C-alpha positions as CSV (number, residue, x, y, z in Angstrom):
1,M,0.0,0.0,0.0
2,I,2.6,2.5,1.0
3,T,4.7,1.9,-2.1
4,Q,1.8,2.5,-4.2
5,L,0.8,5.7,-2.4
6,Q,4.2,7.0,-2.6
7,E,4.2,6.5,-6.3
8,I,1.0,8.8,-6.5
9,F,1.9,11.3,-3.8
10,G,5.6,11.2,-3.5
11,Q,8.1,9.7,-0.8
12,Q,6.9,11.7,2.1
13,I,4.3,9.0,3.2
14,W,4.9,6.2,5.7
15,S,2.8,3.9,8.0
16,A,2.7,2.8,11.7
17,P,0.5,0.3,13.6
18,Y,-2.6,1.4,14.9
19,S,-4.8,0.0,17.6
20,F,-8.4,0.9,18.3
21,P,-9.1,2.5,21.6
22,K,-10.1,0.3,24.3
23,H,-13.8,1.3,24.4
24,T,-14.1,0.3,20.9
25,P,-17.1,-2.0,20.2
26,V,-16.2,-5.7,19.6
27,Y,-17.9,-5.9,16.2
28,I,-15.5,-3.1,15.0
29,R,-12.4,-4.7,16.4
30,D,-13.3,-8.0,14.8
31,G,-14.7,-6.4,11.6
32,F,-11.7,-4.2,10.6
33,T,-7.9,-4.0,10.7
34,A,-6.2,-0.6,10.9
35,Q,-3.1,1.3,10.4
36,R,-2.0,5.0,10.4
37,I,-0.7,6.6,7.5
38,Y,1.5,9.7,7.7
39,T,2.7,12.7,5.6
40,S,5.0,15.3,6.9
41,E,2.0,17.4,7.8
42,S,-1.0,15.2,8.6
43,S,-2.1,11.5,9.2
44,C,-5.3,9.3,8.7
45,I,-6.3,6.0,9.9
46,V,-6.8,3.5,7.1
47,I,-9.3,0.6,8.0
48,T,-9.7,-2.6,6.1
49,P,-12.8,-4.7,6.4
50,T,-12.0,-8.3,7.4
51,D,-14.9,-9.5,5.2
52,P,-14.2,-8.1,1.6
53,N,-17.7,-9.2,0.5
54,I,-19.5,-6.8,3.1
55,H,-22.3,-4.9,1.5
56,L,-21.7,-1.1,1.1
57,P,-24.6,0.2,3.1
58,A,-23.6,-1.8,6.1
59,L,-20.0,-0.7,5.5
60,K,-20.9,2.8,5.5
61,K,-22.9,2.6,8.7
62,Q,-20.0,1.0,10.4
63,Y,-17.6,3.7,9.0
64,K,-19.7,6.3,10.6
65,N,-19.6,4.6,14.1
66,I,-15.8,4.2,13.6
67,Q,-15.6,8.2,12.8
68,K,-17.0,8.7,16.4
69,I,-14.1,7.2,18.1
70,S,-11.3,8.9,16.3
71,D,-10.2,12.7,15.7
72,E,-8.3,11.7,12.6
73,P,-9.7,11.1,9.1
74,I,-10.9,7.5,8.5
75,V,-10.2,6.0,5.1
76,L,-11.8,2.7,3.8
77,N,-9.4,0.4,2.1
78,L,-11.5,-1.8,-0.2
79,K,-10.4,-4.9,-2.0
80,Y,-13.2,-4.8,-4.6
81,L,-14.7,-1.6,-5.9
82,S,-17.1,-0.8,-8.8
83,A,-17.8,2.2,-10.6
84,V,-21.2,2.6,-9.1
85,Q,-19.7,2.0,-5.6
86,R,-17.0,4.7,-6.2
87,K,-19.7,7.2,-7.3
88,N,-21.7,6.6,-4.1
89,L,-18.7,6.9,-1.8
90,I,-17.6,10.2,-3.3
91,E,-21.0,11.5,-3.1
92,S,-21.2,10.4,0.5
93,H,-17.8,12.2,1.1
94,I,-16.0,9.1,2.3
95,P,-12.4,8.8,1.7
96,F,-11.3,5.5,0.1
97,L,-8.5,3.4,-1.4
98,S,-8.9,0.7,-3.9
99,L,-5.3,0.2,-5.0
100,P,-3.7,0.5,-7.4
101,H,-6.5,2.2,-9.5
102,Q,-8.8,4.2,-7.1
103,V,-7.6,6.7,-4.6
104,Y,-10.0,9.2,-2.9
105,L,-8.4,11.2,-0.2
106,P,-9.8,14.7,-0.4
107,F,-7.5,16.1,2.4
108,W,-4.4,14.9,0.2
109,G,-5.3,14.4,-3.2
110,C,-7.2,12.0,-5.7
111,F,-6.2,9.4,-8.3
112,F,-8.6,7.6,-10.5
113,T,-8.5,5.3,-13.5
114,N,-11.1,3.5,-15.4
115,R,-10.0,0.1,-14.1
116,F,-11.7,-1.5,-11.1
117,N,-10.8,-4.3,-8.6
118,T,-14.1,-6.1,-9.4
119,Q,-15.1,-9.0,-7.3
120,Q,-15.2,-12.4,-9.1
121,E,-18.7,-13.6,-9.5
122,T,-19.6,-16.2,-6.8
123,K,-21.7,-19.1,-7.8
124,M,-25.2,-18.3,-6.4
125,M,-28.3,-20.3,-5.6
126,T,-30.8,-20.9,-8.3
127,A,-34.2,-19.4,-7.6
128,A,-35.6,-22.9,-7.0
129,A,-33.0,-23.9,-4.6
130,Q,-33.5,-20.6,-2.7
131,L,-37.1,-21.3,-2.6
132,V,-36.7,-24.9,-1.2
133,Y,-34.0,-23.6,1.4
134,L,-36.4,-20.9,2.7
135,H,-39.4,-23.3,2.8
136,M,-37.4,-25.7,4.8
137,F,-35.8,-22.9,7.1
138,Y,-39.3,-21.5,8.0
139,R,-40.3,-24.8,9.3
140,G,-37.3,-25.4,11.4
141,T,-34.1,-27.0,11.1
142,T,-35.1,-30.1,13.1
143,I,-37.9,-31.0,10.5
144,T,-37.2,-33.7,7.8
145,F,-38.5,-33.6,4.5
146,T,-38.8,-36.2,1.6
147,H,-38.1,-35.2,-1.8
148,K,-41.8,-35.7,-2.8
149,E,-43.0,-33.5,0.0
150,V,-40.8,-30.7,-1.1
151,C,-41.9,-30.9,-4.7
152,E,-45.6,-31.1,-3.8
153,A,-45.5,-28.1,-1.4
154,L,-43.7,-25.8,-3.9
155,G,-45.1,-27.1,-7.1
156,L,-41.8,-28.2,-8.5
157,S,-41.4,-31.0,-11.0
158,K,-39.4,-34.1,-9.8
159,A,-36.5,-33.1,-11.9
160,G,-36.6,-29.3,-10.8
161,G,-36.9,-30.5,-7.2
162,T,-33.9,-32.9,-7.6
163,R,-31.7,-30.1,-9.0
164,A,-32.7,-27.8,-6.2
165,I,-31.9,-30.3,-3.5
166,Q,-28.7,-31.3,-5.2
167,T,-27.6,-27.5,-5.3
168,L,-28.3,-27.1,-1.5
169,N,-26.3,-30.3,-0.9
170,D,-23.4,-29.2,-3.1
171,F,-23.4,-25.9,-1.1
172,G,-23.3,-27.8,2.3
173,L,-26.6,-26.4,3.5
174,I,-28.6,-29.6,3.9
175,E,-28.1,-33.2,5.2
176,Q,-29.4,-36.1,3.2
177,I,-30.3,-39.2,5.4
178,P,-30.9,-42.4,3.7
179,E,-34.1,-44.2,4.6
180,R,-35.1,-47.3,3.0
181,T,-35.4,-46.6,-0.8
182,S,-35.5,-42.8,-0.4
183,K,-33.7,-40.0,1.5
184,K,-34.8,-37.7,4.3
185,I,-33.7,-34.1,3.8
186,T,-32.9,-31.7,6.6
187,L,-31.2,-28.3,6.9
188,I,-27.9,-28.2,8.7
189,P,-28.4,-25.9,12.0
190,G,-26.9,-22.5,11.8
191,S,-26.5,-22.5,8.0
192,L,-28.6,-19.3,7.2
193,D,-25.6,-17.1,7.6
194,K,-23.8,-19.1,4.9
195,A,-26.9,-19.5,2.8
196,I,-27.7,-15.6,2.8
197,G,-24.3,-15.0,1.2
198,I,-25.2,-17.1,-1.9
199,M,-28.8,-16.0,-2.1
200,K,-29.8,-13.2,-4.5
201,T,-32.8,-10.8,-4.7
202,P,-35.9,-12.6,-6.0
203,I,-36.9,-9.6,-8.0
204,Q,-36.7,-10.6,-11.6
205,R,-38.1,-7.3,-13.2
206,I,-40.2,-4.2,-12.4
207,L,-43.3,-3.2,-13.8
208,Y,-45.1,0.1,-13.5
209,L,-48.9,0.1,-13.1
210,K,-51.6,2.8,-13.2
211,S,-53.4,1.1,-10.5
212,I,-53.7,-2.3,-8.8
213,P,-55.2,-4.9,-11.0
214,N,-58.5,-6.5,-9.8
215,Q,-58.6,-10.3,-9.2
216,V,-54.8,-10.7,-9.7
217,P,-53.3,-12.0,-6.4
218,Y,-50.3,-9.8,-4.9
219,L,-48.4,-9.1,-1.9
220,Y,-46.7,-6.2,-0.4
221,G,-43.1,-5.8,-0.8
222,G,-40.2,-3.3,-0.6
223,I,-40.4,-0.3,2.1
224,R,-44.4,-0.8,2.4
225,A,-43.7,-4.5,3.5
226,L,-41.0,-3.2,5.9
227,S,-43.3,-0.8,7.4
228,M,-45.7,-3.6,8.1
229,K,-43.0,-5.5,10.1
230,S,-41.3,-2.5,12.0
231,M,-41.8,1.2,13.0
232,I,-40.6,2.6,9.7
233,T,-43.3,4.8,7.8
234,A,-44.0,4.1,4.1
235,K,-44.6,7.0,1.9
236,P,-47.2,6.8,-0.9
237,Y,-44.6,6.1,-3.5
238,D,-43.1,3.2,-1.5
239,S,-46.2,1.0,-2.0
240,S,-44.5,-1.7,-4.0
241,I,-46.4,-4.7,-4.8
242,V,-45.3,-8.3,-5.6
243,F,-46.4,-10.6,-8.2
244,S,-45.3,-14.2,-9.0
245,R,-44.3,-14.7,-12.8
246,I,-47.6,-16.5,-13.4
247,H,-49.7,-13.7,-11.7
248,A,-47.8,-11.1,-13.6
249,R,-49.0,-12.6,-16.9
250,M,-52.7,-11.8,-15.8
251,I,-52.1,-8.1,-15.5
252,P,-54.0,-6.3,-18.4
253,D,-51.8,-4.5,-20.9
254,E,-53.8,-1.3,-20.4
255,L,-52.8,-1.0,-16.7
256,Q,-49.0,-1.1,-17.5
257,I,-47.1,2.2,-18.1
258,S,-43.6,3.1,-18.9
259,A,-40.8,4.0,-16.6
260,A,-41.0,7.4,-18.0
261,I,-44.7,7.8,-17.5
262,F,-44.4,6.6,-14.0
263,N,-41.6,9.1,-13.2
264,D,-43.7,12.0,-14.7
265,L,-47.1,11.1,-13.4
266,G,-46.8,8.5,-10.7
267,G,-48.3,5.2,-10.5
268,I,-47.4,1.8,-8.6
269,P,-44.2,0.1,-8.9
270,A,-44.7,-3.7,-9.0
271,E,-41.9,-6.5,-8.6
272,V,-42.1,-9.8,-10.4
273,W,-40.4,-12.2,-8.4
274,S,-38.3,-15.4,-9.7
275,Y,-40.2,-17.6,-7.3
276,D,-43.9,-17.4,-6.1
277,P,-43.9,-15.1,-3.0
278,F,-47.0,-16.6,-1.8
279,L,-45.3,-19.9,-1.1
280,L,-43.1,-18.3,1.6
281,S,-45.5,-15.5,2.8
282,K,-47.9,-18.3,4.3
283,D,-45.0,-19.7,6.4
284,D,-43.6,-16.5,7.7
285,S,-45.9,-13.3,7.5
286,K,-48.9,-12.8,9.6
287,D,-50.1,-10.0,7.0
288,D,-50.2,-9.3,3.2
289,S,-46.4,-8.9,3.0
290,V,-43.6,-11.2,1.6
291,D,-41.5,-13.3,3.9
292,D,-38.6,-11.7,6.0
293,I,-35.6,-13.1,4.4
294,S,-36.6,-12.4,0.8
295,L,-37.5,-8.9,1.9
296,L,-34.1,-8.5,3.4
297,L,-32.5,-9.7,0.0
298,T,-34.5,-7.0,-1.9
299,L,-33.5,-4.2,0.2
300,Q,-30.1,-5.1,1.6
301,N,-28.2,-2.7,-0.8
302,N,-30.5,0.2,-0.1
303,D,-28.6,3.2,1.3
304,D,-31.2,4.6,3.6
305,E,-30.1,4.4,7.3
306,R,-33.6,4.1,8.4
307,I,-34.1,1.0,6.3
308,Q,-30.8,-0.5,7.2
309,K,-31.7,-0.2,10.9
310,E,-34.9,-2.0,10.5
311,L,-33.2,-4.7,8.4
312,D,-30.7,-5.1,11.2
313,S,-33.8,-6.0,13.5
314,I,-34.7,-8.8,10.9
315,R,-31.0,-9.9,10.7
316,S,-31.0,-10.1,14.6
317,R,-34.1,-12.0,14.7
318,Y,-32.8,-14.7,12.6
319,G,-29.3,-14.8,14.1
320,L,-27.5,-13.2,11.1
321,K,-24.4,-11.0,11.3
322,I,-25.1,-7.3,11.5
């Protein structure tokens, strides 16, 4: 790091170890390593997250907490950084390094290139595997299932159910117990933390509607759903509704509008999910909203601190890292 910074700013930069103050919360001590960087006139604290895959909203929240325990500028050192994340950090006035291509130290200087240290794509769950996992999770890790029970409950074909179960087995999330001519399937206890890292948002596409269609089943999603599960208040334009792919086909064409018309005149945003949200809402929700974990996946990259605070309550409820 120092050699690369010297090449950009000159030889007047050096480093020294840094220890967080004694009163620093454990999650910061465990979640970051730190060092102090000097010039002849000033210094800053460079912090590196121990989890290089941490989501940016969570990272920004922790950054603000670290700012409170130091009088020196705090700089994020990121292994991976995209163009969108760079723009977001600059707009948020958060100094960062992603060497050798990106340096934003407004108190010293900046250096940018069009190259980024992008994260290699991680193999993610398929929509069917995600549906099977959450279906089993909401019923409890001590419950066993047969292949047939899973397929019938979720409307999966025998081949589709086999592929989904094999995917979960390959990821080490389930245990298959031989029983006569078949196998019993059960979740491995404590696997949600691992599973959440390879799940993706179920939102397949966004539609914009003039009004809610009659006789087409839907659930509430997005911030509207979060408001039904927490103390957060949803604004009128937060009224996102969720359809399965099958139900989305039932929406009349005359009710659908373009994104441009929606932005100019308003309307209702609608999410079309890659799996049927009703299959999980009956397991988890006591209202007309989508299930907790799927909701968390759809909102986890939202920058709003209010939303992240309420999502932390969901994470805490299910024993997930905050």
